C-alpha positions in Angstrom: 178.0 150.6 220.1 179.3 147.7 218.5 180.8 148.9 215.1 180.9 147.1 212.1 183.8 144.7 211.5 184.5 142.8 208.7 186.4 140.2 210.9 185.3 139.7 214.5 188.3 138.6 216.8 189.0 135.3 217.6 187.6 135.7 221.0 184.0 137.4 220.4 184.0 134.9 216.9 184.1 131.9 219.7 181.6 133.4 222.1 179.3 134.0 219.3 178.9 130.8 218.6 177.6 130.2 222.5 175.8 133.4 222.4 178.1 134.9 224.9 177.9 138.8 223.8 177.0 141.4 225.0 174.9 144.2 223.9 177.1 146.9 223.8 179.3 144.7 221.1 176.6 143.7 219.5 173.8 146.4 218.4 174.0 148.6 215.1 171.8 151.4 214.0 171.4 150.2 210.9 171.1 146.4 209.1 173.8 146.8 206.5 176.3 147.0 209.2 175.6 144.1 211.1 178.5 142.2 210.1 178.0 138.3 208.2 178.5 136.7 211.6 177.2 132.8 209.8 179.7 133.2 207.0 182.3 134.4 209.2 181.8 131.5 211.2 182.9 128.9 208.8 186.4 128.3 210.3 185.3 127.8 213.7 182.6 125.7 212.5 185.3 123.3 210.9 188.1 123.8 214.0 184.9 122.1 216.4 184.2 119.7 213.8 187.6 118.4 214.1 187.9 118.4 217.8 185.1 116.8 218.3 186.1 114.2 215.7 189.3 113.7 217.6 187.8 114.0 221.2 185.0 111.0 220.0 188.4 109.5 218.8 190.3 109.2 222.3 186.3 108.5 223.7 185.0 105.6 222.0 188.3 104.4 219.4 186.4 104.6 216.5 185.2 107.0 214.5 182.0 109.1 215.3 180.8 110.0 211.8 180.6 108.2 208.5 182.5 110.4 204.9 179.2 109.7 203.1 176.9 111.0 205.8 179.5 113.9 206.1 179.7 114.6 203.1 176.0 115.1 202.4 175.3 117.3 205.0 177.9 119.3 204.7 176.9 119.9 200.6 173.0 120.8 201.9 174.4 123.2 203.9 176.5 124.9 201.1 173.6 124.2 198.9 171.0 125.7 201.6 173.4 129.0 200.9 173.6 129.5 197.7 170.2 131.7 197.0 172.4 134.6 199.1 174.6 134.5 196.1 171.8 136.4 194.1 169.5 138.2 196.8 169.6 138.9 200.2 168.1 136.6 203.1 163.7 136.5 202.6 163.8 136.5 206.5 165.7 140.0 206.3 164.4 141.8 203.6 160.6 140.9 204.3 161.1 142.0 207.9 162.8 145.1 206.9 160.1 145.5 204.5 157.2 145.1 207.4 159.3 147.7 209.7 159.6 150.6 206.8 155.8 150.2 206.3 153.6 149.1 209.2 156.2 150.0 212.7 153.9 151.0 214.9 156.4 152.4 217.2 160.0 152.2 217.4 162.3 151.0 220.2 165.5 152.4 220.3 168.2 150.0 218.5 171.3 151.1 221.4 169.1 149.6 224.3 170.0 146.9 226.4 166.2 146.3 227.0 165.6 146.0 223.0 168.6 143.7 223.0 166.7 141.4 225.2 163.3 141.9 224.1 164.6 141.1 220.6 166.8 137.7 222.5 163.2 136.5 223.7 161.0 137.0 220.7 163.1 135.8 218.2 163.8 132.8 220.2 160.0 132.7 220.4 159.5 133.2 216.9 162.1 130.2 216.3 160.2 127.6 218.3 157.3 128.6 216.1 159.1 127.9 212.8 159.9 125.5 213.9 156.8 123.9 215.4 155.1 124.2 212.1 157.5 122.5 210.1 156.7 119.7 212.0 153.5 119.7 212.3 152.4 121.0 208.7 153.0 118.6 206.1 153.8 121.3 203.6 156.5 122.9 205.4 158.0 119.4 206.5 158.8 118.9 203.3 161.6 121.7 203.7 162.5 120.7 207.6 163.1 116.4 206.9 166.6 117.4 205.5 168.1 118.5 208.8 166.5 115.1 209.7 167.7 113.0 207.8 171.0 112.4 209.1 171.1 109.2 210.7 174.1 110.1 212.6 174.6 112.8 215.4 177.2 115.0 215.0 177.9 118.8 214.5 178.2 118.4 210.9 174.3 117.4 211.2 173.8 120.8 212.2 174.9 122.2 209.1 172.1 119.8 206.9 169.7 122.7 206.0 167.2 122.8 203.8 167.8 125.3 200.8 163.9 125.7 200.6 162.6 126.3 204.5 163.7 129.7 204.4 160.7 130.9 201.8 158.6 130.3 204.7 160.1 130.6 207.7 160.3 134.5 207.3 156.5 135.1 207.9 156.6 134.1 211.7 159.4 137.0 212.5 157.1 140.0 210.6 155.2 140.2 214.3 158.1 141.5 215.6 158.7 144.6 213.1 155.7 146.1 214.3 158.8 147.5 217.1 161.6 145.7 216.6 164.3 147.5 214.3 166.0 145.1 211.7 169.3 145.9 212.8 168.8 144.3 216.2 166.6 141.3 214.7 169.7 140.7 212.0 172.7 140.3 214.8 169.4 138.1 216.9 168.8 135.9 213.9 172.4 135.3 212.6 173.1 134.5 216.9 170.2 132.4 217.7 171.6 129.7 214.9 175.0 130.1 215.3 173.8 128.6 219.1 172.0 126.0 218.0 175.5 124.3 216.3 177.0 123.5 219.3 174.0 121.6 220.5 173.9 118.9 217.2 176.5 116.2 219.6 176.6 113.1 221.8 179.6 114.1 223.6 178.0 116.9 226.0 175.7 114.9 227.8 174.7 116.6 230.7 174.4 120.2 232.1 173.4 119.8 235.4 170.9 122.7 236.4 171.1 124.6 232.7 169.1 121.9 231.3 165.6 123.4 233.4 166.4 126.7 230.7 168.5 126.2 227.4 168.4 124.0 225.0 171.4 122.0 225.5 172.9 118.7 223.8 170.7 116.1 225.7 167.6 117.9 224.8 168.6 118.5 221.1 169.5 114.4 220.6 165.8 114.4 221.9 164.1 116.5 218.8 166.4 114.5 216.4 165.5 110.8 217.1 162.8 109.1 215.7 161.8 106.8 219.1 158.4 106.9 219.6 158.6 109.1 222.9 161.0 111.5 220.4 158.3 112.4 218.2 157.8 116.1 217.8 159.1 117.3 220.7 162.0 119.8 221.8 161.9 122.3 219.3 163.4 125.4 221.0 166.2 127.0 219.4 168.4 128.9 222.5 165.3 128.6 225.0 163.9 124.6 226.0 161.4 126.5 228.7 158.7 127.6 225.3 158.4 123.4 225.2 157.9 123.3 228.4 155.2 125.8 228.9 153.6 124.8 225.6 153.7 120.9 226.7 156.3 119.8 223.9 159.4 118.6 225.9 161.0 115.4 226.6 163.5 114.3 228.9 166.5 112.3 227.0 165.7 108.2 228.1 166.0 105.5 226.4 169.1 105.7 223.4 168.2 107.5 221.0 168.3 106.7 217.6 168.5 109.3 215.1 167.2 110.3 211.6 163.7 109.8 209.8 160.9 107.5 210.3 161.4 106.4 206.6 165.1 107.3 206.0 165.5 108.2 202.2 168.4 105.4 201.5 170.9 108.1 199.4 173.1 110.5 199.6 172.2 112.5 196.7 171.9 115.4 197.5 169.4 116.5 194.7 167.5 113.9 196.4 167.9 114.8 200.1 166.6 117.8 199.2 163.7 117.5 197.5 162.7 113.4 197.7 159.6 114.9 199.8 158.0 116.9 197.9 157.8 114.1 195.3 156.3 112.1 198.0 154.2 114.7 199.1 152.6 115.9 195.3 151.7 111.9 195.0 149.7 111.3 198.3 147.9 114.8 197.1 147.2 113.6 194.0 146.3 110.3 195.2 144.1 111.7 197.8 139.9 111.7 196.5 138.6 115.3 197.4 139.9 119.0 198.2 139.2 118.6 201.8 141.6 115.2 202.0 144.3 117.1 199.4 144.2 120.4 201.8 144.3 117.7 204.7 147.8 116.1 203.2 149.2 119.4 203.1 148.3 120.7 206.3 148.4 117.8 208.3 151.2 116.5 210.0 153.5 113.9 208.0 151.7 111.0 210.1 148.4 111.4 209.2 146.0 109.2 207.5 142.3 109.7 206.9 140.6 108.4 210.5 143.6 109.4 212.3 144.5 112.7 214.3 146.0 115.7 212.7 149.4 114.8 214.3 148.5 111.1 213.3 149.1 108.4 216.1 152.9 107.8 217.7 152.1 104.7 218.3 151.5 103.8 214.8 155.0 104.7 213.9 157.6 102.3 213.0 159.4 100.6 215.9 163.4 100.8 215.8 165.3 98.1 216.0 167.8 97.3 218.9 171.0 97.9 217.8 170.1 99.9 215.0 172.4 100.0 211.8 173.0 103.0 209.9 173.1 103.2 206.4 176.6 103.4 205.6 177.2 101.8 202.6 181.3 100.7 201.5 182.5 101.8 199.0 186.2 101.4 197.6 188.8 103.9 199.4 190.6 105.4 196.4 187.3 106.9 195.6 186.9 108.2 199.1 190.3 109.8 198.6 188.7 111.1 195.4 185.5 113.1 196.7 186.9 113.8 199.9 189.6 115.9 197.3 187.2 117.3 194.8 185.1 118.3 197.5 188.2 120.3 199.1 188.0 121.9 195.8 184.4 122.8 195.4 184.6 124.0 198.9 187.4 126.7 198.3 185.2 127.9 195.1 182.1 128.1 197.2 184.0 130.3 199.9 185.1 132.3 197.4 182.2 132.5 195.9 179.9 133.3 199.1 182.7 135.7 200.2 182.4 137.9 197.0 185.4 137.7 195.8 183.3 137.0 192.0 181.2 139.9 192.0 180.1 139.5 188.1 176.4 138.0 188.4 177.1 135.7 185.4 180.2 134.0 186.5 177.8 133.9 190.2 175.9 131.6 188.4 178.0 129.5 186.0 180.3 128.9 189.3 176.8 128.3 190.9 176.2 125.8 188.4 179.4 124.3 188.4 178.9 123.7 192.5 175.3 122.3 192.3 177.2 119.8 189.3 180.0 118.5 192.0 178.2 118.2 194.6 175.2 116.0 193.0 177.7 114.2 191.4 179.9 113.0 194.2 176.4 111.9 196.0 176.0 109.7 192.8 179.3 108.1 192.8 179.0 107.5 197.3 175.3 106.0 195.8 177.3 104.1 193.3 174.7 105.2 190.6 174.9 103.5 186.9 175.7 106.4 185.0 177.6 108.4 187.5 180.7 108.1 185.0 178.6 110.0 182.5 178.0 112.7 185.2 181.5 112.8 186.6 182.9 113.0 182.4 180.9 115.8 182.4 181.4 117.8 185.2 185.6 117.0 184.9 184.6 119.1 180.9 183.2 121.5 182.6 186.0 122.0 185.6 188.5 121.8 182.5 186.7 125.0 180.9 186.5 126.7 184.1 190.6 126.5 184.3 191.3 127.5 181.1 188.7 130.3 180.8 190.8 131.6 183.9 187.2 131.3 186.8 189.1 128.5 188.5 191.9 129.2 190.0 193.6 128.1 193.5 195.7 131.0 195.4 199.1 129.6 194.7 201.4 128.5 192.2 201.8 125.3 193.6 198.6 124.3 194.0 197.7 125.3 191.0 199.7 122.6 188.6 198.4 120.0 190.9 194.6 120.9 190.9 195.2 120.8 186.8 197.1 117.8 186.7 194.6 116.3 189.2 191.5 117.2 187.3 193.2 115.9 183.4 193.7 112.7 185.5 190.3 112.3 186.3 188.9 113.7 183.9 191.0 111.0 181.4 190.0 108.4 184.1 186.5 108.6 183.8 186.2 109.0 180.3 188.0 106.3 180.1 185.3 104.1 181.8 182.4 105.6 180.0 183.8 105.2 176.5 184.2 101.6 177.5 180.9 101.5 179.5 179.3 102.2 176.3 181.5 100.5 174.1 180.6 97.1 176.4 177.1 97.9 176.1 177.4 98.1 172.6 178.7 94.9 172.1 176.0 93.0 174.1 173.5 95.0 171.9 175.3 93.7 169.0 174.9 90.1 170.4 
């Protein structure tokens, strides 16, 4: 059976992205032996995104993404993985606990039949995780992050919620009655990795496979805000669950992507948490406990007097053509954001790879990552207080550099980074002081 490896072969890693693996090479006796497939897939995420960019440019003669949206999607993906630095994922932790205390029978971990049963069960459970995340407003508050992009490309797959994992674990617990945690740990990762490549507009139709598999065409419908797309195509790997339970829709009219009521912001904290604020406001205004509970546990479109999931006819109509939210901002700032995003991505990969083991250090670096992702969103949004935020952030990087927490791998890149950060700090400090001085001058007048 499969042996625990830190680095799978390139060929195997590519096959894993498409669920093209055999039970023999992906079965383990204990969950601690299961590789971190998602973490190992980072280079392939980047490679496929670059390939999609190239193919899209060759096909359309233009870009199929915006830097604004791309940075926001990658920031959301990074943010969603940060809790794993402090504790094992809730899905696996709760599963192991339930298995140790309540399992009814113990299927063999090295059986082909167990492997295929787990494949079906994980995908079936995912269907219901996903469906409830759309049909219960309290769960939609987390999942809406994934649908907030008005673009549809591979980076959209990485736009994940930091809070959805707090509830998704519940749906997989029935599997723990019979299927060993090591088998579950493999398939829950494979299921998620498969869904990466279907977030693209470049693959149009897969023929007969469209009858069984979730494909880019089916998933484009799921991400659409056209009335015919709402609450459709929840499947992970297989589309058969949607066909069985009446939630399937075929792609026909051109799909317009994003939320019914778009966020209109690239601030990562707004993207992640704005709906909780909106939901809390609706709960406070609702009269009586019945309506307060209805706001939480009915669909996002529900209103008093409507069915539980709302009325699809009341969904705002999409324009033709629909203009995506993509405000212009200076090229110099785009270069600045791009370089600083690469720097924070480097720190993020180092921390996630457990190169830094001290928990206080991890906490400090996590704070830096969150501050950077937030501040870069402020720059993209052209917030009025971005000068103050960037001055604070660049000052923090300087402190991390001087104390040895932030060091690029090579000497040349280290020198470049130090110079770039010093210049960044000086620029934003001068901007902040200039703005404050002008404000005080106006007040005196």
